[in-house]
C-alpha positions in Angstrom: -28.5 -1.2 54.6 -32.1 -0.2 54.3 -33.0 1.1 50.9 -35.7 3.8 50.3 -37.4 2.9 47.0 -39.3 5.5 45.1 -41.1 5.4 41.8 -40.1 8.2 39.5 -40.2 9.5 35.9 -36.8 9.3 34.2 -36.4 11.9 31.4 -34.8 11.0 28.1 -31.2 12.1 27.8 -28.8 12.7 24.9 -25.5 10.9 25.7 -22.2 9.8 24.2 -22.5 6.0 24.3 -19.8 3.4 24.1 -21.0 -0.3 24.1 -18.8 -3.0 25.4 -19.0 -6.7 26.3 -18.5 -7.6 29.9 -18.7 -10.5 32.3 -19.3 -10.3 36.0 -15.6 -10.9 36.5 -14.5 -8.2 34.1 -17.1 -5.5 34.6 -15.0 -3.2 36.8 -12.1 -3.1 34.4 -14.3 -3.0 31.4 -16.4 -0.1 32.7 -13.2 1.9 33.6 -11.9 1.4 30.1 -15.2 2.4 28.5 -15.4 5.6 30.6 -11.9 6.4 29.6 -12.9 6.1 25.9 -15.8 8.5 26.5 -13.9 11.1 28.5 -11.0 11.2 26.1 -13.4 11.5 23.1 -15.5 14.1 24.9 -12.4 16.2 25.6 -11.1 15.9 22.0 -14.5 16.7 20.5 -15.4 19.5 22.8 -18.6 17.8 24.1 -20.2 19.5 27.0 -21.2 17.2 29.9 -24.8 17.5 31.0 -25.2 15.2 34.0 -23.7 12.3 35.8 -22.5 9.2 33.9 -24.5 6.1 33.8 -24.5 2.5 32.5 -27.4 0.7 30.9 -27.6 -3.0 31.8 -29.6 -5.7 30.0 -32.3 -7.5 32.0 -30.2 -10.7 32.2 -26.6 -10.2 33.2 -25.3 -13.7 32.7 -22.2 -15.0 30.9 -20.9 -12.3 28.6 -23.4 -9.5 28.0 -23.2 -6.0 26.5 -23.6 -2.8 28.5 -24.0 0.8 27.2 -21.7 3.2 29.0 -23.2 6.7 28.8 -22.1 10.3 29.4 -25.0 12.8 29.1 -24.1 15.7 26.8 -25.5 19.0 25.7 -27.0 19.3 22.2 -24.4 19.5 19.4 -22.2 16.6 20.5 -20.9 14.5 17.6 -20.1 10.8 17.3 -16.8 9.2 16.6 -14.9 5.9 16.4 -16.6 3.5 18.9 -18.7 6.4 20.3 -22.3 7.1 19.3 -24.6 10.0 20.1 -28.0 8.6 21.2 -31.1 9.7 22.9 -31.5 7.3 25.8 -35.2 7.0 26.5 -36.8 7.8 29.8 -39.8 6.3 31.5 -41.2 5.2 34.8 -38.7 3.4 37.1 -38.3 2.1 40.6 -35.3 3.9 42.0 -33.0 3.7 45.0 -29.5 4.9 46.0 -26.8 2.5 47.1 -24.1 3.9 49.4 -20.8 2.0 49.3 -18.5 0.0 47.1 -19.8 -1.0 43.7 -19.2 -4.7 44.4 -21.7 -4.5 47.4 -24.6 -3.3 45.2 -26.5 -6.6 45.1 -28.7 -5.9 48.1 -30.0 -2.8 46.4 -31.2 -4.8 43.5 -32.8 -7.3 45.8 -34.6 -4.4 47.6 -35.9 -3.1 44.2 -37.2 -6.6 43.3 -39.0 -6.9 46.7 -40.5 -3.5 46.2 -41.8 -4.4 42.8 -43.4 -7.6 44.1 -44.9 -5.8 47.1 -46.3 -3.0 44.9 -47.7 -5.0 42.0 -45.1 -3.8 39.5 -43.0 -5.7 37.1 -39.6 -5.0 35.5 -40.0 -3.4 32.1 -36.4 -3.4 30.7 -32.8 -3.3 31.7 -31.4 -1.4 34.7 -29.6 2.0 34.8 -26.9 2.7 37.3 -26.2 6.4 37.7 -22.8 7.3 39.3 -23.4 10.3 41.5 -19.8 10.8 42.6 -16.4 10.1 41.3 -14.5 6.9 42.6 -11.3 8.8 42.1 -12.5 11.6 44.5 -14.2 9.7 47.4 -13.4 6.5 49.3 -15.4 3.3 48.3 -17.7 3.5 51.4 -18.9 7.0 50.2 -19.7 6.1 46.6 -23.3 6.9 45.6 -25.0 4.9 42.9 -28.6 5.5 41.9 -30.3 2.4 40.4 -33.3 3.0 38.2 -35.2 -0.1 37.1 -38.0 0.5 34.6 -41.3 -0.8 35.7 -44.8 -1.4 34.3 
């Protein structure tokens, strides 16, 4: 797949956040459980969703690492057990969209790294994966995942 890479400004977002440890082997199950925590808490607390869900990854995803699973919310959301309300910072990022199953996303990251090298940019933090559609509503080959990688 050819990836179109753009540089864009990501705006700061207020989100319900649940942090969880994962490994490459457990990431799918762990993210599903974390999104379950957030959606249940959001429904119970009356939070108003304000955009697509996303996950913040550290720069190094080796061994066991922590991710922040985020659901953007309107002002007035409250925190609870294992759920915080945070303003997730924005900034300049190299961005692309992967179409297809989550486990086939590696080439999108490689394309972003090539783009950075070709354009004199360097990574400036961990990556953000924004899930633009629902894996319960579309087949795996139709999943849309935006990847935003902060650059300097």
